[in-house]
C-alpha positions in Angstrom: -19.8 33.8 -73.1 -17.9 30.9 -74.4 -13.9 30.8 -74.7 -11.4 28.2 -75.2 -8.2 29.8 -74.1 -7.9 33.0 -72.0 -9.1 34.8 -69.2 -12.7 36.5 -68.4 -13.4 39.2 -66.0 -16.8 40.7 -65.4 -17.3 44.1 -63.9 -20.8 45.6 -63.1 -21.3 49.2 -63.8 -24.1 50.2 -61.6 -24.8 53.6 -63.3 -24.9 52.1 -66.9 -27.6 50.1 -69.1 -24.7 49.0 -71.4 -22.7 46.1 -72.1 -19.2 46.6 -73.3 -16.9 43.6 -74.1 -13.3 43.9 -74.7 -11.5 41.3 -76.4 -7.7 41.1 -76.4 -6.2 38.8 -79.0 -3.1 37.1 -79.2 -2.2 34.5 -81.8 1.4 32.9 -82.6 2.2 30.5 -85.3 5.1 27.9 -85.6 6.6 29.9 -88.1 6.4 32.5 -90.6 5.0 30.3 -93.3 1.8 29.8 -91.2 1.5 33.3 -90.8 -1.1 34.0 -93.6 -3.1 30.8 -92.1 -3.6 33.0 -89.0 -4.4 36.0 -90.6 -7.2 34.6 -92.4 -8.7 32.5 -89.2 -8.6 36.0 -87.2 -11.8 37.2 -88.7 -13.5 34.4 -88.0 -13.0 34.5 -84.0 -16.1 35.8 -82.8 -19.9 34.9 -83.2 -22.5 37.3 -81.7 -26.1 36.5 -81.2 -28.0 39.3 -79.9 -31.8 39.6 -78.6 -33.8 41.8 -76.5 -33.2 39.5 -73.8 -29.7 38.1 -74.2 -26.2 38.6 -75.7 -24.6 35.1 -77.1 -20.9 35.7 -77.8 -19.0 32.6 -78.9 -15.2 32.4 -79.6 -13.5 30.7 -82.0 -17.1 28.7 -83.1 -14.7 26.8 -86.2 -11.7 24.7 -85.8 -8.7 26.5 -85.0 -5.7 25.7 -87.2 -3.1 23.1 -85.9 -0.5 25.8 -86.5 -2.0 28.6 -84.6 -1.7 29.0 -81.2 -4.4 31.3 -79.9 -5.5 33.2 -76.5 -8.4 35.8 -76.3 -8.5 37.6 -73.1 -12.0 39.0 -72.0 -13.2 42.2 -70.1 -16.9 42.7 -70.1 -18.8 45.3 -68.4 -22.6 44.7 -67.5 -25.6 46.4 -65.7 -26.2 45.5 -62.3 -28.2 42.4 -61.9 -27.3 40.9 -64.9 -27.6 37.4 -65.3 -24.0 35.4 -66.6 -23.3 32.2 -68.0 -19.8 31.5 -69.2 -18.2 28.1 -70.3 -14.4 28.1 -70.9 -11.8 25.5 -71.7 -8.7 27.4 -70.4 -8.8 30.3 -68.1 -9.4 31.9 -65.1 -13.1 33.6 -64.4 -13.2 36.4 -62.4 -16.8 38.1 -61.4 -17.4 40.8 -59.2 -20.0 42.2 -56.8 -23.2 42.7 -58.3 -24.5 40.3 -60.8 -27.6 38.0 -60.7 -27.9 34.5 -61.5 -24.5 32.8 -62.6 -23.5 29.7 -64.1 -19.4 29.3 -64.9 -18.3 25.9 -66.3 -14.3 25.5 -66.5 -11.8 23.0 -67.3 -8.2 24.5 -66.2 -9.7 27.0 -64.3 -9.6 29.3 -61.2 -13.1 30.7 -60.4 -13.9 33.8 -58.1 -17.5 35.4 -57.7 -18.1 38.0 -55.4 -21.5 38.7 -53.4 -23.9 37.7 -56.5 -27.9 38.5 -55.8 -28.8 35.3 -57.6 -28.2 31.6 -58.0 -24.6 30.0 -58.4 -23.4 27.4 -60.0 -19.7 27.3 -60.6 -17.8 23.9 -61.5 -14.1 23.2 -63.1 -12.0 20.3 -63.3 -8.6 21.6 -62.2 -9.0 24.9 -60.5 -9.7 26.8 -57.0 -13.0 28.0 -56.7 -14.2 31.1 -54.3 -17.8 32.3 -54.0 -17.9 35.1 -51.0 -21.4 36.7 -49.9 -23.8 34.5 -51.8 -27.5 35.0 -51.1 -29.0 32.3 -53.1 -28.8 28.5 -53.7 -25.0 27.8 -54.1 -23.6 24.6 -56.1 -19.6 24.3 -56.3 -17.8 21.4 -57.9 -14.3 20.9 -58.6 -12.1 18.0 -58.9 -8.6 19.0 -58.3 -8.9 21.8 -56.1 -9.8 23.9 -53.1 -13.3 25.6 -52.4 -13.8 28.6 -50.2 -17.1 30.0 -49.9 -19.6 32.1 -47.5 -23.0 31.8 -47.9 -25.9 34.5 -46.5 -28.8 32.5 -47.8 -30.4 29.7 -49.7 -28.6 26.3 -50.3 -25.1 25.4 -50.2 -24.0 21.9 -52.0 -19.5 22.3 -52.2 -17.7 19.3 -53.4 -14.2 18.4 -54.1 -11.6 15.3 -55.0 -8.5 16.5 -54.2 -8.9 19.7 -52.0 -9.9 21.6 -48.7 -13.3 23.4 -48.3 -13.6 26.3 -46.3 -17.5 27.1 -45.6 -18.9 30.0 -43.8 -22.6 30.3 -43.0 -23.1 34.0 -42.3 -27.3 34.0 -41.4 -30.0 31.8 -40.3 -31.3 32.3 -43.9 -29.4 29.7 -45.1 -31.3 26.5 -45.7 -29.0 23.7 -45.8 -25.3 22.8 -46.3 -23.7 20.0 -47.8 -20.0 19.8 -47.9 -17.7 16.7 -49.3 -14.2 16.2 -49.9 -12.5 13.0 -50.8 -8.5 13.9 -50.0 -9.2 17.1 -47.9 -9.9 18.5 -45.0 -13.0 20.6 -44.3 -13.6 23.5 -42.0 -17.1 25.0 -41.5 -17.5 28.1 -39.6 -21.1 29.2 -38.6 -22.4 32.3 -37.2 -23.9 32.7 -33.7 -27.5 33.0 -35.4 -27.5 29.7 -37.0 -28.7 26.4 -35.3 -28.2 23.0 -36.9 -29.0 19.7 -37.4 -25.5 18.4 -37.9 -24.0 15.2 -39.2 -20.3 15.3 -39.6 -18.2 12.3 -40.5 -14.6 11.3 -41.6 -13.3 7.9 -42.8 -9.3 8.5 -41.9 -9.3 11.8 -40.4 -10.6 13.6 -37.1 -13.6 15.6 -36.5 -12.9 18.5 -34.1 -15.7 21.2 -32.9 -15.8 23.8 -30.4 -19.9 23.8 -30.8 -22.0 22.7 -27.6 -24.3 20.1 -29.1 -27.6 18.9 -26.9 -26.0 16.5 -24.4 -29.2 14.2 -24.9 -29.0 14.3 -28.8 -25.4 14.3 -29.5 -23.0 11.9 -30.4 -19.3 13.0 -30.7 -16.6 10.4 -31.2 -13.2 10.9 -32.7 -14.5 10.5 -36.5 -18.0 11.5 -36.1 -20.1 14.1 -34.8 -24.1 13.8 -34.8 -26.4 16.3 -32.9 -28.5 19.3 -32.6 -27.2 22.7 -32.3 -29.9 25.0 -31.2 -33.2 24.0 -32.6 -31.8 22.4 -35.8 -33.4 24.4 -38.4 -30.5 24.1 -41.1 -29.8 20.4 -42.0 -25.8 20.2 -42.1 -24.1 17.1 -43.7 -20.1 17.5 -43.9 -18.1 14.2 -45.2 -14.5 13.6 -46.0 -12.7 10.6 -46.7 -9.3 11.5 -46.0 -9.2 14.5 -44.0 -10.1 16.5 -40.8 -13.0 18.1 -40.3 -13.4 21.3 -37.8 -16.4 22.9 -37.2 -16.3 26.5 -35.4 -18.6 29.4 -34.5 -17.8 32.5 -35.8 -15.7 35.2 -33.9 -17.7 37.8 -35.0 
């Protein structure tokens, strides 16, 4: 699904095999003399390609008239385990629990994804990213915004230029974790089940940890923590330029 201006909400229906798409269109013109231009443009809004394996919907495949301001908000209902690919310029994206592989590319977009079964790639320029209980490889990138994520399996890579990161590693099935923020703090919360090979460093902040590392293998300074926690099965890298780093064990 490609959209220029407008929100996209994806909801899973576990008892249906159908895809249902509802589009709410709002169009505004600079004056009454532009109304005819808008009315002629509206029938060109949607381009649909459908095969046995895929539905591709492109919003505004043509060039929008300068005198028309357009917004299309989508509500999409899909079967469980559907793969989702979304490209939106200006608009937030919300995806419910139950989808499989997910790819979201936004510009001015907040992105929220709940309990995906497959891999996740979520990228935006100006916006927050939230991915909860991801079970497979997860890549999250924003320029101006925060990142919040929890991971039950696979590898995690999350980065932001200006914003904070809060990441929770829920299970020993997590393969690796790489967190980077240029101008923001990073908080990493780890389950007691996880053992890690830790490298955490900040240039202009402090590293704080309540996690005990092996004395013979650990280095703990104000701005760097390096060492093995448990048997070091999961490599973890946490880096900030201008922010603090906090490393904790989960309370549950």
